[in-house]
One Martini backbone bead per residue (centre of mass of N, CA, C, O) as a GRO file, in nm:
protein
  569
    1MET     BB    1   0.056   0.061  -0.020
    2SER     BB    2   0.285   0.266   0.001
    3THR     BB    3   0.390   0.240  -0.291
    4LEU     BB    4   0.126   0.302  -0.446
    5LEU     BB    5   0.080   0.596  -0.338
    6ILE     BB    6   0.336   0.722  -0.454
    7ILE     BB    7   0.288   0.653  -0.754
    8PHE     BB    8   0.009   0.788  -0.779
    9ALA     BB    9   0.091   1.073  -0.698
   10LEU     BB   10   0.305   1.125  -0.917
   11SER     BB   11   0.111   1.085  -1.158
   12ILE     BB   12  -0.092   1.308  -1.099
   13TYR     BB   13   0.107   1.555  -1.089
   14LEU     BB   14   0.236   1.529  -1.370
   15ILE     BB   15  -0.017   1.534  -1.541
   16PHE     BB   16  -0.138   1.807  -1.440
   17TYR     BB   17   0.099   1.995  -1.503
   18PHE     BB   18   0.111   1.912  -1.830
   19THR     BB   19  -0.202   1.999  -1.863
   20TYR     BB   20  -0.363   2.196  -1.674
   21GLY     BB   21  -0.136   2.394  -1.624
   22LYS     BB   22  -0.080   2.472  -1.923
   23PHE     BB   23  -0.362   2.570  -1.980
   24LEU     BB   24  -0.361   2.810  -1.785
   25GLN     BB   25  -0.113   2.949  -1.912
   26LYS     BB   26  -0.208   2.970  -2.221
   27ARG     BB   27  -0.529   3.035  -2.214
   28ILE     BB   28  -0.571   3.234  -1.963
   29VAL     BB   29  -0.311   3.415  -1.914
   30GLY     BB   30  -0.076   3.419  -2.096
   31GLU     BB   31   0.093   3.695  -2.259
   32THR     BB   32   0.342   3.956  -2.198
   33GLU     BB   33   0.566   4.240  -2.266
   34ILE     BB   34   0.583   4.318  -1.990
   35GLU     BB   35   0.774   4.381  -1.741
   36VAL     BB   36   0.856   4.271  -1.455
   37PRO     BB   37   0.852   4.406  -1.141
   38SER     BB   38   1.143   4.316  -1.038
   39LYS     BB   39   1.273   4.503  -1.272
   40ARG     BB   40   1.099   4.769  -1.298
   41MET     BB   41   1.096   4.798  -0.942
   42ASN     BB   42   1.371   4.792  -0.826
   43ASP     BB   43   1.465   4.849  -0.457
   44GLY     BB   44   1.644   4.635  -0.272
   45VAL     BB   45   1.405   4.493  -0.077
   46ASP     BB   46   1.140   4.360  -0.241
   47TYR     BB   47   1.231   4.424  -0.543
   48ILE     BB   48   1.382   4.114  -0.653
   49PRO     BB   49   1.534   3.924  -0.865
   50ALA     BB   50   1.510   3.563  -0.907
   51HIS     BB   51   1.597   3.269  -0.916
   52ARG     BB   52   1.393   3.005  -0.968
   53LEU     BB   53   1.518   2.826  -0.737
   54VAL     BB   54   1.517   3.035  -0.518
   55LEU     BB   55   1.210   3.103  -0.535
   56PHE     BB   56   1.107   2.818  -0.482
   57GLY     BB   57   1.223   2.797  -0.202
   58HIS     BB   58   1.074   3.039  -0.082
   59HIS     BB   59   0.783   2.971  -0.153
   60PHE     BB   60   0.760   2.687  -0.033
   61ALA     BB   61   0.853   2.755   0.256
   62SER     BB   62   0.621   2.965   0.304
   63ILE     BB   63   0.368   2.772   0.246
   64ALA     BB   64   0.415   2.525   0.420
   65GLY     BB   65   0.531   2.464   0.687
   66ALA     BB   66   0.313   2.279   0.903
   67GLY     BB   67   0.058   2.207   0.735
   68PRO     BB   68   0.138   1.926   0.579
   69ILE     BB   69   0.162   1.785   0.869
   70VAL     BB   70  -0.062   1.837   1.081
   71GLY     BB   71  -0.324   1.786   0.926
   72PRO     BB   72  -0.287   1.481   0.841
   73VAL     BB   73  -0.254   1.374   1.124
   74LEU     BB   74  -0.538   1.457   1.234
   75ALA     BB   75  -0.709   1.324   0.988
   76LEU     BB   76  -0.664   1.015   1.064
   77ALA     BB   77  -0.927   0.982   1.231
   78TRP     BB   78  -1.091   0.916   0.955
   79GLY     BB   79  -0.863   0.816   0.780
   80TRP     BB   80  -0.658   0.786   0.503
   81LEU     BB   81  -0.856   0.823   0.263
   82PRO     BB   82  -0.998   1.103   0.322
   83ALA     BB   83  -0.730   1.254   0.337
   84ILE     BB   84  -0.605   1.194   0.052
   85LEU     BB   85  -0.842   1.296  -0.122
   86TRP     BB   86  -0.832   1.593  -0.032
   87ILE     BB   87  -0.550   1.646  -0.124
   88TRP     BB   88  -0.558   1.573  -0.427
   89ILE     BB   89  -0.807   1.732  -0.520
   90GLY     BB   90  -0.729   2.001  -0.403
   91ASN     BB   91  -0.464   2.042  -0.556
   92VAL     BB   92  -0.549   2.025  -0.879
   93LEU     BB   93  -0.841   2.199  -0.862
   94ILE     BB   94  -0.755   2.435  -0.639
   95GLY     BB   95  -0.472   2.507  -0.520
   96ALA     BB   96  -0.299   2.544  -0.786
   97VAL     BB   97  -0.486   2.744  -0.919
   98HIS     BB   98  -0.474   2.956  -0.699
   99ASP     BB   99  -0.164   3.006  -0.688
  100TYR     BB  100  -0.112   3.085  -0.989
  101LEU     BB  101  -0.327   3.314  -1.025
  102SER     BB  102  -0.233   3.491  -0.787
  103LEU     BB  103   0.047   3.545  -0.902
  104MET     BB  104  -0.040   3.668  -1.185
  105VAL     BB  105  -0.219   3.901  -1.089
  106SER     BB  106   0.007   4.045  -0.941
  107VAL     BB  107   0.199   4.091  -1.172
  108ARG     BB  108  -0.019   4.263  -1.333
  109TYR     BB  109  -0.014   4.451  -1.046
  110ASP     BB  110   0.288   4.520  -0.959
  111GLY     BB  111   0.292   4.327  -0.695
  112LYS     BB  112   0.033   4.330  -0.565
  113SER     BB  113  -0.206   4.252  -0.367
  114ILE     BB  114  -0.496   4.075  -0.343
  115GLN     BB  115  -0.642   4.313  -0.196
  116TYR     BB  116  -0.590   4.523  -0.415
  117VAL     BB  117  -0.736   4.377  -0.640
  118ALA     BB  118  -1.010   4.379  -0.504
  119LYS     BB  119  -1.040   4.684  -0.491
  120ASP     BB  120  -1.027   4.729  -0.803
  121LEU     BB  121  -1.264   4.514  -0.886
  122LEU     BB  122  -1.485   4.569  -0.626
  123GLY     BB  123  -1.394   4.797  -0.443
  124LYS     BB  124  -1.333   4.975  -0.158
  125ASN     BB  125  -1.497   4.802   0.053
  126ALA     BB  126  -1.373   4.532  -0.024
  127GLY     BB  127  -1.075   4.608   0.027
  128ILE     BB  128  -1.108   4.672   0.330
  129SER     BB  129  -1.220   4.395   0.416
  130PHE     BB  130  -0.982   4.232   0.313
  131LEU     BB  131  -0.761   4.353   0.490
  132TRP     BB  132  -0.884   4.268   0.767
  133PHE     BB  133  -0.906   3.972   0.714
  134VAL     BB  134  -0.600   3.924   0.669
  135LEU     BB  135  -0.500   4.029   0.941
  136PHE     BB  136  -0.639   3.811   1.116
  137LEU     BB  137  -0.505   3.573   0.977
  138VAL     BB  138  -0.199   3.638   1.041
  139ILE     BB  139  -0.233   3.619   1.342
  140LEU     BB  140  -0.313   3.320   1.342
  141VAL     BB  141  -0.051   3.221   1.206
  142ILE     BB  142   0.144   3.313   1.412
  143GLY     BB  143   0.026   3.166   1.657
  144ALA     BB  144   0.030   2.867   1.544
  145PHE     BB  145   0.337   2.853   1.453
  146ALA     BB  146   0.477   2.939   1.712
  147ALA     BB  147   0.368   2.702   1.879
  148ILE     BB  148   0.485   2.470   1.705
  149ILE     BB  149   0.785   2.552   1.717
  150ALA     BB  150   0.827   2.551   2.017
  151ASP     BB  151   0.735   2.259   2.060
  152THR     BB  152   0.959   2.137   1.880
  153PHE     BB  153   1.214   2.249   2.034
  154VAL     BB  154   1.138   2.091   2.294
  155SER     BB  155   1.109   1.792   2.177
  156VAL     BB  156   1.355   1.883   1.957
  157PRO     BB  157   1.641   2.038   2.033
  158GLY     BB  158   1.822   2.005   1.773
  159SER     BB  159   1.652   2.183   1.576
  160SER     BB  160   1.734   2.464   1.691
  161THR     BB  161   2.036   2.450   1.631
  162ALA     BB  162   2.008   2.398   1.325
  163TYR     BB  163   1.860   2.667   1.261
  164ILE     BB  164   2.064   2.870   1.363
  165LEU     BB  165   2.290   2.770   1.172
  166GLN     BB  166   2.128   2.828   0.913
  167ILE     BB  167   2.118   3.133   0.936
  168ILE     BB  168   2.420   3.171   0.912
  169ALA     BB  169   2.443   3.031   0.635
  170ALA     BB  170   2.251   3.231   0.485
  171LEU     BB  171   2.419   3.486   0.525
  172ILE     BB  172   2.661   3.382   0.369
  173LEU     BB  173   2.510   3.317   0.102
  174GLY     BB  174   2.412   3.603   0.045
  175VAL     BB  175   2.693   3.716  -0.006
  176LEU     BB  176   2.775   3.516  -0.237
  177LEU     BB  177   2.532   3.581  -0.435
  178TYR     BB  178   2.531   3.932  -0.409
  179ARG     BB  179   2.866   4.016  -0.316
  180SER     BB  180   2.994   3.820  -0.520
  181LYS     BB  181   3.188   3.645  -0.792
  182LEU     BB  182   3.067   3.388  -0.769
  183PRO     BB  183   2.933   3.126  -0.878
  184PHE     BB  184   2.629   2.988  -0.835
  185TRP     BB  185   2.724   2.691  -0.791
  186LEU     BB  186   2.943   2.753  -0.567
  187SER     BB  187   2.758   2.890  -0.363
  188SER     BB  188   2.564   2.648  -0.330
  189LEU     BB  189   2.772   2.441  -0.232
  190ILE     BB  190   2.848   2.594   0.023
  191GLY     BB  191   2.562   2.601   0.142
  192ILE     BB  192   2.525   2.291   0.161
  193ILE     BB  193   2.762   2.243   0.358
  194LEU     BB  194   2.646   2.430   0.579
  195LEU     BB  195   2.382   2.268   0.615
  196ALA     BB  196   2.510   2.003   0.704
  197PHE     BB  197   2.641   2.125   0.956
  198SER     BB  198   2.379   2.213   1.094
  199ILE     BB  199   2.267   1.930   1.135
  200TYR     BB  200   2.507   1.819   1.294
  201GLY     BB  201   2.493   2.034   1.521
  202GLY     BB  202   2.216   1.942   1.626
  203PHE     BB  203   2.316   1.655   1.708
  204LEU     BB  204   2.541   1.773   1.919
  205TRP     BB  205   2.381   2.071   2.012
  206PRO     BB  206   2.140   2.086   2.203
  207ILE     BB  207   1.863   2.302   2.300
  208HIS     BB  208   1.742   2.383   2.634
  209LEU     BB  209   1.417   2.520   2.637
  210THR     BB  210   1.146   2.676   2.692
  211TYR     BB  211   0.856   2.765   2.552
  212HIS     BB  212   0.855   3.075   2.638
  213THR     BB  213   1.138   3.143   2.542
  214TRP     BB  214   1.085   3.086   2.243
  215ILE     BB  215   0.860   3.287   2.205
  216ILE     BB  216   1.032   3.537   2.258
  217ILE     BB  217   1.241   3.488   2.038
  218LEU     BB  218   1.036   3.485   1.801
  219PHE     BB  219   0.941   3.774   1.827
  220PHE     BB  220   1.213   3.909   1.747
  221TYR     BB  221   1.275   3.756   1.489
  222ILE     BB  222   1.026   3.842   1.306
  223ILE     BB  223   1.085   4.140   1.311
  224ILE     BB  224   1.363   4.133   1.176
  225ALA     BB  225   1.301   3.944   0.921
  226SER     BB  226   1.053   4.139   0.811
  227ALA     BB  227   1.250   4.421   0.773
  228ILE     BB  228   1.456   4.311   0.607
  229PRO     BB  229   1.598   4.238   0.327
  230VAL     BB  230   1.539   3.959   0.129
  231ASN     BB  231   1.862   3.905   0.046
  232ILE     BB  232   1.977   3.842   0.334
  233LEU     BB  233   1.767   3.593   0.430
  234LEU     BB  234   1.522   3.482   0.272
  235GLN     BB  235   1.641   3.372   0.009
  236PRO     BB  236   1.881   3.197   0.114
  237ARG     BB  237   1.725   3.031   0.324
  238ASP     BB  238   1.512   2.910   0.118
  239TYR     BB  239   1.716   2.780  -0.063
  240LEU     BB  240   1.824   2.584   0.146
  241ASN     BB  241   1.548   2.451   0.209
  242SER     BB  242   1.520   2.313  -0.067
  243TYR     BB  243   1.743   2.097  -0.009
  244LEU     BB  244   1.602   1.975   0.230
  245LEU     BB  245   1.361   1.890   0.069
  246TYR     BB  246   1.496   1.710  -0.144
  247PHE     BB  247   1.620   1.509   0.055
  248GLY     BB  248   1.365   1.434   0.218
  249MET     BB  249   1.197   1.336  -0.030
  250LEU     BB  250   1.387   1.134  -0.154
  251VAL     BB  251   1.416   0.937   0.089
  252GLY     BB  252   1.110   0.900   0.122
  253ILE     BB  253   1.053   0.774  -0.152
  254VAL     BB  254   1.247   0.539  -0.143
  255ALA     BB  255   1.146   0.414   0.121
  256ALA     BB  256   0.848   0.374   0.030
  257LEU     BB  257   0.909   0.200  -0.224
  258MET     BB  258   1.062  -0.030  -0.049
  259SER     BB  259   0.853  -0.123   0.172
  260LEU     BB  260   0.584  -0.275   0.099
  261LYS     BB  261   0.360  -0.160   0.308
  262SER     BB  262   0.119  -0.180   0.513
  263PHE     BB  263  -0.141  -0.061   0.695
  264ASP     BB  264  -0.224  -0.002   1.043
  265ILE     BB  265  -0.449   0.170   0.939
  266PRO     BB  266  -0.743   0.265   0.848
  267ALA     BB  267  -0.920   0.394   0.588
  268PHE     BB  268  -1.184   0.393   0.778
  269THR     BB  269  -1.380   0.501   1.062
  270SER     BB  270  -1.544   0.798   1.059
  271PHE     BB  271  -1.746   1.067   0.985
  272SER     BB  272  -1.744   1.129   1.324
  273ALA     BB  273  -1.484   1.221   1.466
  274ASN     BB  274  -1.255   1.304   1.725
  275VAL     BB  275  -1.096   1.623   1.656
  276ILE     BB  276  -1.253   1.880   1.778
  277GLY     BB  277  -1.272   1.951   2.105
  278GLY     BB  278  -1.392   1.646   2.163
  279LYS     BB  279  -1.573   1.632   1.915
  280SER     BB  280  -1.801   1.549   1.684
  281THR     BB  281  -1.658   1.542   1.350
  282PRO     BB  282  -1.739   1.621   1.045
  283TYR     BB  283  -1.592   1.582   0.753
  284TRP     BB  284  -1.845   1.728   0.637
  285PRO     BB  285  -1.711   2.051   0.646
  286ALA     BB  286  -1.439   2.014   0.843
  287ILE     BB  287  -1.175   1.941   0.688
  288PRO     BB  288  -1.056   2.245   0.640
  289LEU     BB  289  -0.981   2.267   0.959
  290ILE     BB  290  -0.731   2.062   0.919
  291ILE     BB  291  -0.671   2.058   0.611
  292ALA     BB  292  -0.474   2.282   0.456
  293CYS     BB  293  -0.189   2.322   0.289
  294GLY     BB  294  -0.188   2.031   0.161
  295ALA     BB  295  -0.432   2.115  -0.038
  296LEU     BB  296  -0.505   2.425   0.052
  297SER     BB  297  -0.450   2.797   0.036
  298GLY     BB  298  -0.482   3.139   0.111
  299PHE     BB  299  -0.195   3.213   0.200
  300HIS     BB  300  -0.063   3.177  -0.083
  301SER     BB  301  -0.171   3.448  -0.201
  302MET     BB  302   0.002   3.624  -0.011
  303VAL     BB  303   0.279   3.521  -0.104
  304ALA     BB  304   0.247   3.559  -0.409
  305SER     BB  305   0.156   3.881  -0.366
  306GLY     BB  306   0.382   3.966  -0.146
  307THR     BB  307   0.671   3.831  -0.265
  308SER     BB  308   0.698   3.657  -0.533
  309SER     BB  309   0.602   3.880  -0.747
  310LYS     BB  310   0.870   4.060  -0.669
  311GLN     BB  311   1.078   3.802  -0.779
  312LEU     BB  312   0.989   3.744  -1.056
  313ALA     BB  313   1.175   3.714  -1.359
  314SER     BB  314   0.934   3.554  -1.511
  315GLU     BB  315   0.635   3.444  -1.630
  316GLY     BB  316   0.737   3.150  -1.703
  317ASP     BB  317   0.785   3.081  -1.383
  318GLY     BB  318   0.494   3.066  -1.255
  319LEU     BB  319   0.419   2.762  -1.274
  320PHE     BB  320   0.652   2.647  -1.111
  321ILE     BB  321   0.595   2.812  -0.854
  322GLY     BB  322   0.286   2.782  -0.813
  323TYR     BB  323   0.189   2.497  -0.908
  324GLY     BB  324   0.443   2.328  -0.816
  325SER     BB  325   0.437   2.390  -0.510
  326MET     BB  326   0.160   2.265  -0.446
  327LEU     BB  327   0.231   1.975  -0.534
  328THR     BB  328   0.470   1.938  -0.343
  329GLU     BB  329   0.300   1.968  -0.085
  330GLY     BB  330   0.112   1.729  -0.137
  331PHE     BB  331   0.339   1.519  -0.143
  332LEU     BB  332   0.425   1.563   0.150
  333SER     BB  333   0.151   1.469   0.266
  334THR     BB  334   0.176   1.183   0.154
  335ILE     BB  335   0.425   1.105   0.320
  336VAL     BB  336   0.296   1.141   0.596
  337ILE     BB  337   0.079   0.916   0.564
  338VAL     BB  338   0.274   0.684   0.498
  339SER     BB  339   0.460   0.691   0.748
  340ILE     BB  340   0.225   0.664   0.965
  341GLY     BB  341   0.061   0.425   0.844
  342ALA     BB  342   0.322   0.220   0.835
  343PHE     BB  343   0.517   0.346   1.106
  344GLY     BB  344   0.371   0.446   1.368
  345PHE     BB  345   0.380   0.198   1.562
  346THR     BB  346   0.686   0.165   1.567
  347ALA     BB  347   0.750   0.457   1.678
  348LEU     BB  348   0.620   0.412   1.961
  349GLY     BB  349   0.715   0.160   2.095
  350SER     BB  350   0.670   0.165   2.432
  351HIS     BB  351   0.373   0.291   2.364
  352SER     BB  352   0.219   0.049   2.198
  353THR     BB  353   0.067  -0.155   2.382
  354ALA     BB  354  -0.216   0.009   2.422
  355LEU     BB  355  -0.216   0.073   2.069
  356ALA     BB  356  -0.178  -0.189   1.871
  357ASN     BB  357  -0.470  -0.162   1.775
  358ALA     BB  358  -0.647  -0.051   1.507
  359HIS     BB  359  -0.930   0.005   1.636
  360LEU     BB  360  -0.811   0.250   1.817
  361PHE     BB  361  -0.794   0.470   1.566
  362GLY     BB  362  -1.041   0.635   1.594
  363GLN     BB  363  -1.164   0.854   1.819
  364ASN     BB  364  -0.875   0.851   2.023
  365TYR     BB  365  -0.590   0.783   1.907
  366ILE     BB  366  -0.461   1.040   1.792
  367SER     BB  367  -0.409   1.187   2.059
  368GLN     BB  368  -0.230   0.972   2.182
  369PHE     BB  369  -0.020   0.956   1.960
  370VAL     BB  370   0.070   1.252   1.964
  371GLY     BB  371   0.137   1.274   2.265
  372ASN     BB  372   0.354   1.040   2.290
  373LEU     BB  373   0.540   1.196   2.052
  374GLY     BB  374   0.510   1.534   2.099
  375GLY     BB  375   0.325   1.575   1.857
  376ALA     BB  376   0.273   1.620   1.524
  377VAL     BB  377   0.565   1.660   1.440
  378ALA     BB  378   0.691   1.430   1.595
  379ALA     BB  379   0.522   1.205   1.472
  380PHE     BB  380   0.644   1.240   1.194
  381SER     BB  381   0.953   1.231   1.251
  382LYS     BB  382   0.946   0.935   1.375
  383SER     BB  383   0.811   0.790   1.138
  384TYR     BB  384   1.003   0.875   0.918
  385ALA     BB  385   1.266   0.774   1.054
  386THR     BB  386   1.178   0.480   1.062
  387MET     BB  387   1.149   0.438   0.759
  388VAL     BB  388   1.441   0.521   0.669
  389SER     BB  389   1.612   0.344   0.862
  390SER     BB  390   1.482   0.063   0.777
  391MET     BB  391   1.546   0.095   0.456
  392LEU     BB  392   1.844   0.279   0.454
  393HIS     BB  393   2.025   0.285   0.719
  394ILE     BB  394   1.972   0.545   0.877
  395GLY     BB  395   1.989   0.720   1.138
  396TYR     BB  396   1.738   0.788   1.346
  397ASN     BB  397   1.825   1.051   1.501
  398PHE     BB  398   1.910   1.204   1.250
  399MET     BB  399   1.628   1.198   1.111
  400VAL     BB  400   1.475   1.352   1.325
  401ILE     BB  401   1.630   1.612   1.288
  402ILE     BB  402   1.566   1.657   0.989
  403ALA     BB  403   1.255   1.654   1.010
  404SER     BB  404   1.230   1.879   1.223
  405MET     BB  405   1.386   2.096   1.062
  406TRP     BB  406   1.211   2.094   0.818
  407VAL     BB  407   0.957   2.200   0.961
  408ALA     BB  408   1.079   2.443   1.113
  409ALA     BB  409   1.192   2.593   0.867
  410PHE     BB  410   0.912   2.634   0.730
  411ALA     BB  411   0.765   2.765   0.969
  412LEU     BB  412   0.955   3.009   0.997
  413THR     BB  413   0.917   3.114   0.716
  414THR     BB  414   0.617   3.164   0.745
  415LEU     BB  415   0.637   3.352   0.986
  416ASP     BB  416   0.813   3.589   0.852
  417THR     BB  417   0.642   3.624   0.602
  418THR     BB  418   0.382   3.700   0.748
  419ASN     BB  419   0.499   3.952   0.889
  420ARG     BB  420   0.566   4.098   0.623
  421ILE     BB  421   0.275   4.103   0.517
  422ALA     BB  422   0.158   4.248   0.765
  423ARG     BB  423   0.314   4.507   0.709
  424TYR     BB  424   0.173   4.579   0.448
  425ILE     BB  425  -0.111   4.597   0.573
  426VAL     BB  426  -0.065   4.822   0.776
  427VAL     BB  427   0.003   5.023   0.559
  428GLU     BB  428  -0.265   5.012   0.401
  429ILE     BB  429  -0.455   5.085   0.641
  430SER     BB  430  -0.298   5.372   0.688
  431GLU     BB  431  -0.358   5.561   0.443
  432PRO     BB  432  -0.584   5.759   0.559
  433LEU     BB  433  -0.375   5.918   0.751
  434GLN     BB  434  -0.257   6.122   0.548
  435LYS     BB  435  -0.514   6.323   0.598
  436GLU     BB  436  -0.517   6.329   0.916
  437SER     BB  437  -0.204   6.210   1.004
  438ILE     BB  438   0.123   6.211   0.924
  439THR     BB  439   0.248   6.108   1.191
  440LEU     BB  440   0.087   5.843   1.214
  441TYR     BB  441   0.159   5.735   0.941
  442LYS     BB  442   0.470   5.714   0.991
  443PHE     BB  443   0.448   5.528   1.231
  444PHE     BB  444   0.280   5.280   1.102
  445THR     BB  445   0.487   5.260   0.838
  446ASN     BB  446   0.702   5.168   0.990
  447ARG     BB  447   0.866   4.872   0.953
  448TRP     BB  448   0.892   4.812   1.264
  449ILE     BB  449   0.610   4.877   1.368
  450ALA     BB  450   0.456   4.699   1.148
  451SER     BB  451   0.592   4.434   1.276
  452ILE     BB  452   0.507   4.444   1.578
  453ILE     BB  453   0.195   4.431   1.586
  454PRO     BB  454   0.137   4.134   1.478
  455ALA     BB  455   0.341   3.991   1.660
  456PHE     BB  456   0.209   4.042   1.931
  457PHE     BB  457  -0.072   3.906   1.882
  458GLY     BB  458   0.032   3.629   1.794
  459ILE     BB  459   0.199   3.566   2.052
  460LEU     BB  460  -0.034   3.586   2.249
  461LEU     BB  461  -0.182   3.331   2.139
  462ALA     BB  462   0.074   3.133   2.186
  463TRP     BB  463   0.134   3.138   2.500
  464THR     BB  464  -0.067   2.882   2.591
  465LYS     BB  465   0.008   2.624   2.395
  466LYS     BB  466  -0.276   2.601   2.208
  467TYR     BB  467  -0.271   2.494   1.890
  468THR     BB  468  -0.543   2.329   1.879
  469VAL     BB  469  -0.713   2.585   1.889
  470LEU     BB  470  -0.587   2.747   1.639
  471TRP     BB  471  -0.599   2.557   1.395
  472PRO     BB  472  -0.896   2.569   1.296
  473ALA     BB  473  -0.904   2.875   1.269
  474PHE     BB  474  -0.678   2.905   1.068
  475SER     BB  475  -0.779   2.703   0.851
  476GLY     BB  476  -1.054   2.833   0.796
  477ALA     BB  477  -0.955   3.117   0.721
  478ASN     BB  478  -0.765   3.017   0.499
  479GLN     BB  479  -0.987   2.879   0.315
  480LEU     BB  480  -1.165   3.127   0.285
  481LEU     BB  481  -0.956   3.293   0.134
  482ALA     BB  482  -0.934   3.108  -0.111
  483SER     BB  483  -1.221   3.155  -0.212
  484ILE     BB  484  -1.196   3.466  -0.241
  485ALA     BB  485  -0.954   3.461  -0.435
  486LEU     BB  486  -1.093   3.295  -0.661
  487ILE     BB  487  -1.322   3.502  -0.709
  488THR     BB  488  -1.139   3.736  -0.776
  489VAL     BB  489  -1.000   3.597  -1.020
  490SER     BB  490  -1.261   3.560  -1.181
  491VAL     BB  491  -1.300   3.863  -1.225
  492TRP     BB  492  -1.038   3.903  -1.379
  493ILE     BB  493  -1.108   3.715  -1.612
  494TYR     BB  494  -1.377   3.859  -1.690
  495LYS     BB  495  -1.244   4.159  -1.728
  496LYS     BB  496  -0.926   4.102  -1.853
  497LEU     BB  497  -0.960   3.850  -2.023
  498ASN     BB  498  -1.156   3.547  -2.051
  499ARG     BB  499  -1.485   3.476  -1.980
  500LYS     BB  500  -1.496   3.166  -2.063
  501TYR     BB  501  -1.285   3.097  -1.805
  502LEU     BB  502  -1.420   3.162  -1.531
  503TYR     BB  503  -1.497   2.861  -1.402
  504TYR     BB  504  -1.206   2.764  -1.315
  505ALA     BB  505  -1.244   2.958  -1.048
  506LEU     BB  506  -1.550   2.971  -0.952
  507ILE     BB  507  -1.630   2.683  -0.875
  508PRO     BB  508  -1.414   2.623  -0.653
  509GLY     BB  509  -1.479   2.878  -0.489
  510VAL     BB  510  -1.777   2.819  -0.418
  511PHE     BB  511  -1.741   2.539  -0.289
  512LEU     BB  512  -1.548   2.637  -0.071
  513TRP     BB  513  -1.724   2.853   0.060
  514ILE     BB  514  -1.948   2.664   0.160
  515THR     BB  515  -1.781   2.475   0.327
  516VAL     BB  516  -1.626   2.681   0.523
  517THR     BB  517  -1.862   2.838   0.629
  518GLY     BB  518  -2.003   2.601   0.764
  519ALA     BB  519  -1.764   2.523   0.947
  520LEU     BB  520  -1.731   2.795   1.102
  521ILE     BB  521  -2.011   2.796   1.226
  522TRP     BB  522  -1.978   2.532   1.378
  523TYR     BB  523  -1.727   2.620   1.542
  524THR     BB  524  -1.847   2.879   1.679
  525ILE     BB  525  -2.095   2.738   1.821
  526LEU     BB  526  -1.960   2.448   1.940
  527ILE     BB  527  -1.643   2.511   2.020
  528VAL     BB  528  -1.564   2.791   2.141
  529PRO     BB  529  -1.712   2.784   2.420
  530GLY     BB  530  -1.515   2.565   2.536
  531TYR     BB  531  -1.262   2.752   2.517
  532VAL     BB  532  -1.358   2.976   2.706
  533LYS     BB  533  -1.374   2.799   2.964
  534SER     BB  534  -1.068   2.688   2.961
  535ASN     BB  535  -0.962   2.968   2.788
  536PRO     BB  536  -1.059   3.281   2.791
  537LEU     BB  537  -0.857   3.455   2.624
  538GLN     BB  538  -0.821   3.274   2.370
  539GLY     BB  539  -1.119   3.209   2.316
  540PHE     BB  540  -1.221   3.497   2.286
  541LEU     BB  541  -1.036   3.588   2.053
  542VAL     BB  542  -1.120   3.372   1.852
  543GLY     BB  543  -1.420   3.435   1.849
  544ILE     BB  544  -1.403   3.727   1.749
  545ILE     BB  545  -1.250   3.667   1.487
  546MET     BB  546  -1.465   3.479   1.363
  547VAL     BB  547  -1.701   3.677   1.350
  548ILE     BB  548  -1.563   3.900   1.182
  549MET     BB  549  -1.490   3.712   0.937
  550LEU     BB  550  -1.776   3.634   0.863
  551ILE     BB  551  -1.876   3.916   0.803
  552LEU     BB  552  -1.662   3.982   0.587
  553ASN     BB  553  -1.735   3.750   0.400
  554PHE     BB  554  -2.021   3.857   0.318
  555VAL     BB  555  -1.929   4.129   0.209
  556LEU     BB  556  -1.751   4.013  -0.017
  557LEU     BB  557  -1.964   3.848  -0.164
  558PHE     BB  558  -2.147   4.087  -0.235
  559SER     BB  559  -1.938   4.245  -0.400
  560MET     BB  560  -1.894   4.025  -0.616
  561ARG     BB  561  -2.182   4.014  -0.715
  562SER     BB  562  -2.199   4.312  -0.800
  563SER     BB  563  -1.970   4.306  -1.006
  564PHE     BB  564  -2.103   4.112  -1.208
  565LYS     BB  565  -2.363   4.277  -1.257
  566LYS     BB  566  -2.224   4.537  -1.369
  567GLU     BB  567  -2.084   4.399  -1.610
  568GLU     BB  568  -2.352   4.302  -1.747
  569GLU     BB  569  -2.470   4.608  -1.770
   0.00000   0.00000   0.00000
């Protein structure tokens, strides 16, 4: 089973990339002779053209984070088949379409954000609503990912050392790539050697700090990382991450293909397993509250239009960066399901006695499984390490460090990219202050102040260590943004490109909007009150954010409907 799933996933992704992806590129987006924003508007801070491999590394690391790991792990409570189907179908028909079109609409709008595009296409009120919607989302992203990263650093101390050393390696690589005359290949080789040393250093010198100490460190880190020029840390660090990805996925693919192992967990357990808040959770419409980035993600439109569109060296690279990155992320989620499904029980080791029967994997097993292994990220890291070490005879502890660093590196990239995007949003929201008070406008648009504001509120949400509370809220808001971005892109196709291709974005957008809106209403009514009782501060903040986002969601949908009607008139 493990081997067949890997082969099937590879076949699906390759076929869709070279058929459906090429169709989107040639028939819907087309070509333009206008120079890309990264070259035409190069400012040395945000608009900087990047080599397609460097940009792929940055883009993938930014969109992946912990999403393709945590979501599939938790979704296994429904069984591996429902989880994998949502990932595959969501990837090729919704997620990759959303990512590629969001990137290209931003490129055609001078690298402006998806919320700016909405403002132009749908009107001022829709643009303002979109801005506030996205601001609340990025705060949830910062909170959820900061909690997951700190939890990972505590459960696998070596991963924190490895990542700190990788930052140093990235700074050195940045100098070699952009400030030296060394050839690209030689700079890359030196970077890879430094990356290998970083991983080995994590194995030798683990750092043992408390959860809250890491949270404080992350607060200052994301402020600095999101305010400095992208080619100092962001581009070279994410380029290095791409090699970590290639190595991790390569050995994972080879190990899974060699394993020829059946799954220890059932294909299907229950339509309503206990997944969120200890409640009976219906697979539909609740699945997008659990599996976020691994299948599709609205956050990707923010990365595509927030940073990647400002670094795209040519429009021809768009399909590789946008569509290709989403399929790569889906394949990563496939590896997660295969490694846990086939090797999860083995990874449990001494904890497996009371949980060794597959029928226990239904309503309650997943929480026990994740808890015994130190959290969702640790559950994947140890299952993956077990698979690779047993098939390829690579040291188990070494592979745990690599897998944990893999996830932590991507999650941290998502974290500081999110805070950079949040900085842009704070600046956009502050624009009306230019007429009211130029002093306040300059204060809030200062890149350091604009970085501190979202970081503070996101870290505040993460402080209580309850990422399981934040995860469904983040995932739901994230998927809701994807539906709104898809509908916005469909308006772009309708007004600016060829209206006969409208439905390639509109149909998946509307289906997703109905699904996620229903899921968030269920979550807000049935789940949030329980969180408020157990953790008043975090529960109350999450509840308020959910209510506001649902209201903004309906405002945006009404604006989109009005836009279509005006165009028809």
